[in-house]
N, C-alpha and C positions, 0 to 999 in steps of 0.2 A: 503494499500500499504506500510505500515511499515514506511513512512517518517514522521518525526515530523514536525508539522507547526510551532512551536515555542517552546522556553524552558525559563523557569523562573529560575534564579540562586537561589540555596537555601541560606538561610539566614533570615534576618528579615526586617519587612516593619515597619518603625516607624510612627505612626499617629500623625501628627503635634500637637503642644500645643493648648488647648482650655480654654478659660476663664469659670470659675465656677460661676454660679448665686450666689450672696451673698458672695463671697469670695473677698479677695484682689486682685487688678489688677496683682499683681506678682505671684499669686497661679495658678499654670498650672497642667494639667494633660497629662501625656505621656503614652499613651498605646502601648505595644509592642506585636505584633502579630508574632508569630513563623511561617515561611512556610517551608514545606518539612523537618522538623526537626525531627530526630529519637529520639523516647523516650528514656530516660535513662535506664528504665527497662521495662519489659514487653515482648512482641513478638519479636522473632528473625527472621530476614529476610529469607525466603526460599532460600535454596542453589541455586534452579533451577530458581529463580526469576532474570530476567535481570537487571543489574545495569543501572541507567540512566548515559548517557554519560558525562564524566567529563568535565571540562573547557579545559584541555590540549587536549582531543580527539576533541572536538570541533574546537580549534584553528588549529589542524593538518587538518581536514577536509576542513576548510575555505582556509588554505594555498593551498590545492591541487586544490581547485576550482579556486583560483586566479591565480595558475600556467597554467592552461589549456589556450591555445590560443583561442580567439574569445570571452571569457567572459568579458564583459564590467563591469565597475564599476559605482555605483549609487552614490548619495550624501551620505556622511557619512561613506564611505569605504565599503558599502555593495556591495558584489559581485553578479553579475546577472548570474542566472543559464539559459541555453538555455531552452526555452517553446517549447513543441511539442503538436500540436493540434491532437486530435484522434477523427476521425469521429465515429458517434454512428448510430445504427440501429433504426428504426422506427416502432412502433406498434400503428396502428390507431384503437385501441379498439377492436380487433378482436381475437388476440392470447393469451394476458396475461390476461386481465380482460375487459369482455364487457363493451362497453361504454365509457372507460377511455383510453386516449392516453399515450403511454409510450415511452421513449428514453432509450436504453440500449446498453451495450457493455460489453464483457468479461474483467473481471479485470486483466487478464494476460497481456493485452495490455499495460495497465498503469503501472504494475510492470516492464515490460521489458524496458519501456522508462525510468522510474525512475532508474533501474539499470545501465543504460547507462550512466547516469549523467545528465539527462534533467528533467524539470518539465512537467508532463503529464497534458494537459488541455482537457476536453471534449467538443467538438465542435457539437452543434445540427444543423440539417438542418434548423432551424429557424434563424440562424446569416447570416448576410451578408458575402458572401465568401470573398469579397475584404477587409472588416473589419477584418475578421478572419486572412487573409493573413498579414495584418498590425500588428497584436497583436502577432501572434505566428511566430516563427523561422523556423519551419519545420511541417510536417504533416505525420501522418499514416492514409492511407485510409484502414480501416478495413475489414474483412470478412463481408459477408452479404447473402441475399438469392439469389435464382436464377434470372439471368438476363432473362427476358422473350422472348427476341428476339434479334438476332444478328443484325449487320448492313445490312446485305444482305437480310434480311426479313425473315428468317428462324426462327419460333417460337418453344419455348421450350415445351416439353410435360409435362403435369401436373405430370407424374411419377417421373421427377428429383428432385421435392420439391418445397416448397412455393416460388413464385416469390418476389423479391425484390420490396418494393414500387416505383412507378414512381416517386414521389416527391423526394426520396432519390437519385435516379440514376441521375435525373436532376440536384440536388443540387451538387452531387459529381463531376459531369462534370464541373460546373461553378467553383467549387473549384480548380479543376486542372487548369483551366484557370487563377484563380486569383493568385494561387502559382507560376505559370509560368511567369507571369507579375511582381511579386514581387521578383523572383528568390529564391524562398523558396524550399529547398529539400523536396523530397515527396517519402515515402515509400509505396508500394501498396501490400496488403496482401490478397491472394486468390482472393476473388470478387475484392478487391482493385486493383490487377494486371490485372484482366479481364477488368474492366472499364477503366484503364489506357490505355491498349492496344485498346480497341474499340474507345475510345475518340480520339486516335492517328490515326485512320484509319484502324485499324486491324480487324479480324474477330474471331468469338467465335464458338466453338463446343458446341452447346446448350445440347447435349446429349452425354457425353464422352463415355458411354459404346456402344451406337450404332454407334458413329463415328469412334470408335477404337476398333475393334474386338480382343479380346485376351488382352484387356487392364488390367493393374494391378487393384487391388482393390484400390482405392485413398479415400475411405471413403465417408463422405458427410453426410448432415442432422444431424451435431452435433457429428458424429462419426469419431474419429481419427484413422488413421492407419499409421505404419511407413514403409518407404522404402527408398532405396538409390536414390541419384541424382548424376549425372555426371557434374562437373563444367567445364566451359571452361577455358583453361589457359589464363592469362591476364584479366580476368573479374574482377569485383569489389570484388567479394568474394573470389576468388581463393586464394588470399594470406593469408586470415585468415582460409579458410576451407580446402584448399586443392583440389586435382582432385575429391574427393568423399566426400559425407556426408550423414549422416542418419537423414532424416527429418519426421516430423509429417504432413500428410495431411488430408483434410477433404473437397472434392469438387466432384461434378458430372458434371461439366462443365470445359471447359480448352480453352486456346488460340489455334485457328486454324492457321489463317495467321497472322504471327507477323507484327506490324504496319510498315509503312515506316520510316526509320530513327532510328529503334530499331533493336536490334539483340538477339536471344535466347541465353543465357549464361549459362543455366543448363537444363539438360533434366532428365526424368525419364528412367528406363530400357525399358519401352514400348514406348518411343519416345514422350511422352508427354512433352510439354513445361512446364519447372517448374521456370524459371527466365528470365526476360528481362531487357535490360537496353539500353539507346540510345547510338548511336555511337558518337554523339557530347560530349560536356562538361556538358550538363544538369545533375543536381543532382537528377535523377530519378532512382528508382529500383523497380522492380516488382517481388515477389516471390509467386508462387503458394502454396506453403506448409505454415504452421503456425509456424514460428520461435519462437514465444512467448510462445510456448508449447513444445519446445525441445531444444536440446543443442546448436543450431545454434544462439540462441538469442543474446549472446554478439557480434558476427560477424555482423549480420544484423542490429540490433538496433545501434550497435556501429558505422556502416557505417553512419547511418543517422546522429547522433550527431557530428561525426567528420565532415561531410559535412557542417553542420551547422556552426561549429567553422571555417572552411576553408573560409566561405563566409562573416564572420562577420567583 
């Protein structure tokens, strides 16, 4: 992800004095070990090799974090960076390596969260949702497999793609409840928007191509395609993106009826719902496209971090 977890200042570490066996009590040995010290002679640093951040650059970064609203301070003057929990996908030993269970998520999610100024934390379905909501300041419910059935009982055909595991679907819904109870902002991406809409009482087009004749190619099964979306004036993303944006999509299902209390705030040229948000003040936003894979990332993930800071 490109972020440093720590930094040791260049200089020297002095190992303390030790008594030498058989010597006078006042005789001591001082060992000096140089760390990160360039050799006086020998290899020259490659001109393309990035320099380690200097003390001044670190102080500037720390000052910027302190200046941001909502960032608390910990003992010792350490500035607290917002934490964003990122949900992960589950493989129960069938798709990656037979017999071994895996948790996985695209790295682009973590990079987008970090670039927005937060600390990304991967949250597996093994975690207690309430404990996750107590630990994290906000969440990204990431993309996933196909939802096997909509709330009105329509089953998805096998042709749309591999279904998401029931364990993850149930856990994501519990997480949405825990996040709401703790007033944590949530961004739903692709499957994440669909489960957000279903959980709030909306419905799903289980097979987009069949439900919308003449629909655009929205990708799917790992294939990204670009298309335009029109954003509603006054919506949460309109101020950052304007009336239109070019986005990257990868889905073969879509929102059908928007959940009560939510509104469609972006749509594709074929009418497919591309973004939803609640009519009230809840910090929830769902986008059908993948902002971590296109130029809308600063606006979308920036909304999440700003929402966290405003509620701190």
